[in-house]
C-alpha positions in Angstrom: 14.9 23.2 185.2 18.5 23.6 186.6 21.1 25.9 186.3 25.4 24.5 186.9 27.1 27.5 187.4 30.9 27.1 187.9 33.3 30.1 188.8 36.8 30.2 188.2 39.3 32.5 189.3 41.8 33.3 186.3 45.2 33.8 186.3 46.5 37.8 186.4 46.1 38.6 182.0 44.4 35.7 181.4 40.8 36.1 181.8 40.3 36.9 178.0 42.5 33.6 177.0 39.8 31.6 179.5 37.0 33.0 177.5 38.0 32.2 174.3 39.3 28.6 175.7 36.1 28.1 176.8 34.2 29.1 173.8 36.8 27.3 171.5 36.1 24.1 173.6 31.9 24.2 173.5 32.3 24.6 169.8 34.5 21.7 169.5 32.6 19.4 171.9 29.3 20.7 170.0 27.6 21.8 173.2 23.7 21.5 172.0 22.1 23.3 175.5 22.1 26.6 176.5 24.7 27.8 178.0 26.3 31.6 178.8 30.0 32.5 179.8 30.2 35.8 182.5 33.4 37.8 183.1 33.3 39.8 186.3 32.6 43.8 186.3 32.4 44.8 190.0 33.2 42.7 192.9 36.3 39.9 192.5 38.6 40.6 190.1 39.3 37.9 186.9 36.6 35.9 187.9 34.7 34.0 185.3 31.8 32.1 185.2 30.2 29.2 183.2 26.0 28.6 183.1 24.7 25.6 181.9 21.0 25.1 181.5 19.9 21.3 181.5 16.1 20.3 181.5 16.4 16.9 184.0 19.2 15.8 186.4 19.9 13.4 184.5 20.2 15.1 181.4 23.4 17.1 183.6 24.7 13.9 184.7 24.9 12.5 181.1 26.2 15.8 179.8 29.4 15.7 181.8 29.6 12.1 181.4 30.1 12.8 177.5 32.0 15.8 178.2 35.1 13.5 180.4 34.9 10.6 177.8 34.9 13.1 174.8 39.0 12.9 173.3 39.0 16.6 172.8 38.9 17.1 176.5 41.8 16.1 177.5 43.5 19.0 175.0 41.0 21.5 176.2 41.4 20.9 179.6 45.2 21.7 179.8 44.9 24.6 178.0 42.3 25.7 180.2 44.5 24.8 183.1 46.6 27.5 182.1 44.5 30.0 182.5 42.8 29.6 185.4 43.8 29.4 189.2 43.5 26.0 191.6 39.8 26.0 193.2 36.2 27.4 192.6 33.2 26.3 193.1 30.5 23.9 191.6 26.7 25.0 192.3 23.6 23.4 190.7 20.8 25.1 191.2 17.6 24.3 190.5 14.9 27.0 188.9 11.8 27.4 191.1 
């Protein structure tokens, strides 16, 4: 199993908006795999993480290919990019 963790820094005052857009996007795109959205309470302020679980690397690759190909993605990403700062991290972890 693999965990894809993507970390974003939100713009000041836009943390709740970014979480809302992420949840709405997941619904519109019909995400079926397990995922969770995390927000920081201690540590780096204004940080939002998305964690997605995949059984195989092929599942991971297919998910992101489908995401990129979906017609809804452009509109969702336009809204999303208004709420986050440039940068962030994209990690892929294998569950031991």
